[in-house]
N, C-alpha and C positions, 0 to 999 in steps of 0.2 A: 349244746342242745339248742333247739330253736326257740326264738322269742315267743312269749305267751300272747294268746288273744283271749281276753277274759270277758265273760258275760256277767251280768248283774247277778248278785246273790238273791235267790228266791227261797224264802222260808215257807214250808208247808206245814199243815197242822199235824200234831203228833199222832193222830189216828191213822195217817196214811202208812202204807207199807214201807218198811225201812230195809234198805239193802245192807246196812251195817249190822253189827251184832245186836241182839236183843238184850236189854237189861234183865238180870235175874237176881234172885236172892236178896242181898243187902241193898240192891238198887231199887227196891219196891217204892221208895219215897221219891223217886226221880221222875220228873216230867220230861217227855221226849218230843223233839221236833226234828224235821229233816230238811236239808237244803241241797241244792245242786248248783255247781258252777262249771264253766269250761276253762281249761287251761292246757296249753301245749297241744290243743286239738283233741285232747282226751277228756272224757267226762269225769269230773271228780264229784263225789258225793260227800257232803258234810252233814253228819248227824250230831245233834246237840242235846245234852241232858242238863237239867238244873236239879240239883240234889240237896236235900236238907241234911244238916249236920248238927251235932250236939253243940250247945244245949237247947237248940230249937228256937232261938230268937229270930226276929225279923231279918237280920243280916247274916244268919248262920246258914248260908247256902253256898254251894260250889257249882261251877259249870264245867262240863267236859265236852270238848269239841273233837270229833273224829273226822279226819279228812283223808280220803283214800280214793283210788280208782273205784268207780261204781261197779265194775265187773272184774273178777279175778284178781282181787287185791290180796296177794299172798307174800308180799315182801316183809322186811324187818318191821318191828313195832317200836315206836318211839313215843314216850310221854314228854312233852315240851313244857317247861316251867318258865313263864315269862318273868321279866324283871319288875322292880318296884313300879307301882301305878299302872302296870300293864295287865292285860287279860289274854285269854285264849282266843279272842275274836281276831278276825283277819281284816285289818283295815286296808291292806294292799293285796290284790289278787294276782299279781304278776309273779311268776316263778323267779324272775331275775332279781326281785326285790323282797321276797319272803321265803325263808328257809323251808317252812312247812309246806307251802304250795310246791316248791321245787322238789322236795322229797316225795310228796304224794304223787306228783305227776310222773316220777320215776319208779313208782310202785311201792314205796314205803308207806306203811300204815301209821299215820301221825295222829297223836292225841295232844290237845292243848288244854290247859287248866285255867279256869276263872277262879281267882282267889275270892275269899269273902268280901274283900274290898270292892269287887265289881258290883255288889248289890247296894253299897252305900251311896245314896244320892248326893249329887254335888252340893245341894242346898241343905244337907243334914244339919239338924239343930245341935247345939252344944251338948244336950242330953243324949242325943243319938251317938255323938262322937265319943262319949264316955265308954260306950261298948268296946271301942277299939283299945282301951287301956288294958284289956284282958287278952288281947291277941298277940301272944308272944311268938318267938321263933319256934318254940316247941309245939305250939298249937298249929302253926303253919306246917311244920314237919309232920304232924299227925294227919293233917288234911292231905298232904302229898302222899303219905303212906297209904291212906284210904284210897286215893285216886289210883295209885299204882296197883292196889289190890283189885279195884274195879276193872282196870284195863286187863290185868292178867286173867280175870274171870271171863273176859269176852274174846280175847285174842289168843289162839294157840301157838304162841311163839315166844322166845326169850324177849325180855323187856329191856330196852335201852332207855336211859333218861337223859334228856338234853335240858340245859338251862342257860339263860342269859342273865348276866349281872347278878342280882339278888336271887334269881331263879337258879343260877349255878351254885350259889351258897346252899340253897335248899336241896339241890341234887346231891351235893357232898354230904349234907346232914342226913339225907335218906340213906345214902350208901354206908354211913357209919352205923346204922341200925342192924342188929343181927337178924338174919333170916330173910333179907331182901333178895339175895341171889340175882342181882342185876347183871345183864349181859355186858354193860359198859356205860360210860358217861361221856356225853358230848358237851363240852364246856365252852360257852361263848362269852369270852371276856369276863370271867368271874373267878372267884377264889373262895376257899373254905373260910368259915367264920362269918360273923355279922358285919354289917356296915357300921357307920357312926351316925347317930342321929344328929341333924343340924341343930344349931343353937335355937333356943326358944322353948316355950312351954306348951302345954296342951297334949292330949293323948294322940292327936292325929297330925301328920305332916301334910301340908297343903302342896299340891303340885305347882301351884303358883308361888311366886316368891316376892321378895321386896322389890326386885328390879322389874318384874313382870307379874303383877298380881293376877289372880285367876280370871277375872272378867277381861282384863286387858290381854292376857294370854290367849283367851278364847277368840277375841276379835282379831288379833294379829294372825293366828293360825288360819282362821277362816279367810282372811284377806289373801294370804300367801297361797292357799289351796285354790282360790278363785283365780288369782293372777298375781304372781310375785312382783309385778311392776305397778301394782296399785299404790297410791300414796300411803305412806307409813302412818299408822295410828300412834306409833312411838316417836316422840320428837327427836330430831337430830339425824334422821336418815332419809335418803332420797326416795326409797320405796319400801314396801313391806318385806320383800325378799331380802334386801340388804339389812334391814333391822333384825330379822330373825337370824340371818347368817352370822351377824356380829354377836348377838346375844348368845348363840350356841357356842361359837368359837371361844368367846371370852368368859364362859361360865366358870366362876371362881371355885366352885365346889369340885370341879374336874380339872383344876390346875390353871385355867385361864389361857391356855395356848392350844386350843383344838382338842382338848381331852374329851369333851363331850361329842363334838362333831367337827371335823376338819373342813369347814366350809371355805376357808380362804384358798385352799388348794383344790377345791371342787371335788373332793372325794365322794360326796353325796349330793344329789339334787335337792335343793332347798324345798321344793314343793313336796317331794316324797318325805322329807324329814317332817314337814308340817303335817302331812297326812298321818304319819306314825304318831306324832305327839298329840294330835287332836283326839286320838283314840284312848288316851290315858284316862284312868280313873283319878278323881280328884284327891282322895284321901289314902294315906298309908299309915299304919299304926307305928307310933314311936317305939312301943314295947317290943316290936319285932326286930329292932336293931340293937346294937351294942350287946349282942349275945356272944357268949364264949364260943370259941371254935369247938366243933364236935370232936370226939376222940377218933383217931384213925381206925379204919375197919381192920378186923383181924386178918383179912386177906386182901391182896391187891386185886384190881380188876382192870380191864381195858379202859384207857382214857385217851380221848382226843380233845385237845384244847386249842383255843385261838386267843391271842393276846394283842390288843391294840397297843400301839406304842405312844399314842398321844398323851396318855396319862403318866408317862415317864418311866424310867428304868425300875423304880421301886415297885410299881404296879406290875410290870412285866415279870419281875422276879416272883411276886406273890402268885401270879397265875402259874408260873413254872413250878414253884415249890408245892402248891396245892395238887397239881396234876401228878407230880412225882410221888407225893405222899400217898396218894390213893392208887396210882397206877404202877408205882415202882419204876424200874429202869426201862420198861417198855412203853411208858407213857410218851405220847407224841404231842408236842406243842408247836404250833405255827405262829410266829410273830408276824404282825401285819404292819409293816412300815407305813407311816403317814396316816394310819387310821385313827379316828376318834372312836369313842365308845359306841355311839349309835351307828357309825359307819359300818360296823360289823354286821348289822342287820340289813341296811338298805343302801350300802355303798355301791357306786357304779360298777365296781369289780367284785362285789361280794359273791356273785354267782361263781366266778372263777376261783377266787381266793378262799372262800369259806364253804359255800353250799356244795360244790362238786367234790372237794376233798371229804366233806362229811358224808355225802352219798356213797362215795367209793369205800370209805371206812366201814359204814354200816352194812353195806352189801358184800363186803369181803373182796372188793375189786381193787384193793390197794396193793 
């Protein structure tokens, strides 16, 4: 498929006519805006809803982003669940480097979810962050189930659910619930069950860490986005791009050898990685991790999964085992040699190795 030419995202007031589905019924508490961008030479419309959720506190809100062709969007329907600290927003508008834009340009109706974490400000107080102590994996699964119901109410087609990393774990948790009748699961480097909360106290996990605290992280990412050859704000590196590349490659929580991103082999462009990372929300609830794996569903369903190899053979086995537990012997898993975790989303060959196989699977062209 041809390379993208992307225009700037333009948000319009919610009172303007919307080419996407109109919210009804339970969506009465949702605020709606519309946006339009250009990709693949075809106009894509993005419709966005911000929706209140129980118990109605200041952070109890979800966002839903629908991205599809502005005219005659009749392809498959996919609800995308992002990973930890991520949201349904689109930091990168090139189809080659974003699965949702790639699929939408090919006619798929894609929906992305903003978790409650997207509403929590980066400078939230300690009292504010206590709210996150009640945000368990089950609460997130409830939110995902509500979002799936919203999408089903607007789109007359079977619903596929896609998830990256922790979003994949939530996709499996949703599939374990009775009555979901999902058309299939598209799993991007994820497995069933919860993650493990990093050491430390407090109800919220900071996207910044001891090696790169939040303020320093923000500065480094801004420098790399502006020019990877800028002087490094992190001591010991020739430039900002080299600093970020090393920090990602050696991230100990991902094995320390390219498990997070294989920058030493150039699998992804460091500026694109910085753009993706800069879009992250700061806080993630510790209570949403360390959850027990959900029970297997009573029936299998179609599953297509992708596994990065940079996290090691045990991780690849987990991805395979989860896919087969939910999809049975017909589950399909593609291993991605040399890929780190984030490379699955923005790698130089992700369009060929991940996005196109996903499109073919969704549209039945496999």
